[in-house]
C-alpha positions as CSV (number, residue, x, y, z in Angstrom):
1,M,0.6,-22.0,9.2
2,T,-0.8,-20.7,5.9
3,K,-2.4,-17.3,6.1
4,L,-4.9,-15.9,3.6
5,S,-4.5,-12.3,2.3
6,V,-7.2,-11.3,-0.2
7,N,-6.5,-8.8,-3.0
8,I,-9.6,-6.6,-3.4
9,N,-8.4,-4.6,-6.4
10,K,-11.0,-6.3,-8.7
11,I,-13.8,-5.6,-6.3
12,A,-12.8,-1.9,-6.6
13,T,-12.9,-2.3,-10.4
14,L,-16.4,-3.5,-10.2
15,R,-17.4,-0.7,-7.8
16,N,-15.8,1.9,-10.2
17,A,-17.7,0.4,-13.2
18,R,-21.0,0.7,-11.4
19,G,-20.4,4.2,-10.0
20,G,-21.1,5.0,-6.4
21,N,-19.9,2.8,-3.6
22,V,-21.3,-0.6,-4.3
23,P,-19.7,-2.9,-3.4
24,D,-18.4,-1.0,-0.3
25,L,-14.7,-1.7,0.0
26,L,-14.5,-1.1,3.8
27,K,-17.3,-3.6,4.3
28,V,-15.7,-6.1,2.0
29,A,-12.4,-5.8,3.9
30,T,-14.1,-6.0,7.3
31,D,-16.1,-9.1,6.1
32,I,-12.9,-10.8,4.8
33,Q,-11.3,-10.4,8.2
34,K,-14.5,-11.4,10.0
35,F,-14.7,-14.6,8.0
36,G,-11.1,-15.6,8.7
37,G,-8.9,-13.8,6.2
38,Q,-5.7,-12.6,7.9
39,G,-4.8,-9.9,5.4
40,I,-6.1,-7.4,2.8
41,T,-4.0,-6.6,-0.2
42,I,-4.5,-3.5,-2.3
43,H,-2.3,-2.0,-5.0
44,P,-3.3,1.6,-5.8
45,R,-2.1,2.8,-9.2
46,P,-1.6,6.4,-10.4
47,D,-4.5,6.1,-12.8
48,E,-6.7,4.8,-10.0
49,R,-8.1,2.1,-12.3
50,H,-9.2,0.1,-9.3
51,I,-8.2,1.1,-5.8
52,R,-8.3,4.9,-5.4
53,Y,-5.9,6.7,-3.2
54,Q,-8.8,7.7,-0.9
55,D,-9.7,4.0,-0.6
56,A,-6.1,3.3,0.5
57,R,-6.3,6.0,3.2
58,D,-9.7,4.8,4.4
59,L,-8.8,1.1,4.4
60,V,-5.5,1.6,6.2
61,L,-6.8,4.0,8.9
62,E,-10.0,2.2,9.4
63,C,-8.7,-1.4,9.4
64,K,-5.4,-0.7,11.0
65,P,-3.3,-3.4,9.4
66,E,-0.1,-4.7,11.1
67,Q,1.9,-3.4,8.2
68,V,1.7,-1.1,5.2
69,T,4.3,-1.5,2.4
70,L,4.7,1.6,0.2
71,V,5.5,0.7,-3.4
72,P,5.8,3.3,-6.2
73,D,4.2,3.0,-9.6
74,A,4.9,5.2,-12.6
75,I,1.9,6.5,-14.6
76,G,0.9,3.9,-17.2
77,A,2.8,1.1,-15.5
78,I,1.1,-2.3,-15.5
79,T,3.0,-3.3,-12.4
80,S,5.9,-2.0,-10.2
81,S,9.2,-1.7,-12.0
82,A,11.4,0.0,-9.5
83,G,11.7,1.0,-5.8
84,W,11.1,4.4,-4.3
85,D,13.6,7.2,-4.9
86,T,13.9,7.8,-1.2
87,V,16.1,10.8,-1.6
88,H,13.8,12.8,-4.0
89,N,10.6,11.6,-2.2
90,Q,11.9,11.8,1.4
91,A,9.5,14.4,2.7
92,Y,6.5,12.7,1.2
93,L,7.5,9.3,2.5
94,T,8.3,10.7,6.0
95,E,4.9,12.3,6.2
96,M,3.1,9.1,5.1
97,I,5.2,6.9,7.5
98,Q,4.5,9.2,10.4
99,E,0.8,9.1,9.8
100,F,0.8,5.3,9.8
101,Q,3.0,5.0,12.8
102,R,0.8,7.4,14.7
103,N,-1.9,4.9,14.1
104,G,0.2,1.9,15.3
105,I,0.9,0.6,11.8
106,R,4.4,-0.8,11.0
107,T,5.8,0.6,7.7
108,S,8.0,-0.8,5.0
109,I,9.3,0.9,1.9
110,F,10.0,-0.9,-1.4
111,V,13.4,0.3,-2.6
112,D,16.1,-0.6,-5.2
113,P,19.1,-2.3,-3.7
114,S,21.2,0.8,-3.8
115,L,23.0,2.2,-0.7
116,D,21.8,5.7,-1.4
117,M,18.1,4.5,-1.5
118,I,18.6,2.3,1.6
119,E,20.1,5.2,3.5
120,G,17.4,7.5,2.2
121,A,14.8,5.0,3.5
122,K,16.4,5.0,6.9
123,K,16.0,8.8,7.1
124,T,12.3,8.5,6.6
125,G,11.8,6.6,9.8
126,T,10.4,3.5,8.2
127,D,10.4,0.3,10.2
128,R,11.8,-1.9,7.4
129,I,12.5,-2.0,3.7
130,E,11.8,-4.5,1.0
131,L,14.2,-4.7,-1.9
132,Y,13.2,-4.6,-5.6
133,T,15.5,-7.2,-7.1
134,E,14.4,-7.7,-10.7
135,A,17.7,-6.3,-12.2
């Protein structure tokens, strides 16, 4: 069965251009699910050009998705170009994962296909990993 996941980044771009909270992303996400969408996709970026980090926190903890996948982005990146450095960012990732898991949300970490990064991911307590395989 095909499932629909709606990316709401551009709705956040519109909200940011207008200032304030119109359109309201929490309402949009709730409406998408109410009208039959099975998923909400967001991709926060370091420059917060569309989804802001607070939006991500609000959406995840309010909507309680089945899974959250943590994907890193470098400042100025157009799209993701690497996985997490799970050794250097272990404490941060562990804290985020514990918060999601306390709220009943399965977690996944986007990592490079390197044994060190995979072992580092395991130490964070994540439920699963996704491999960055461009190289």
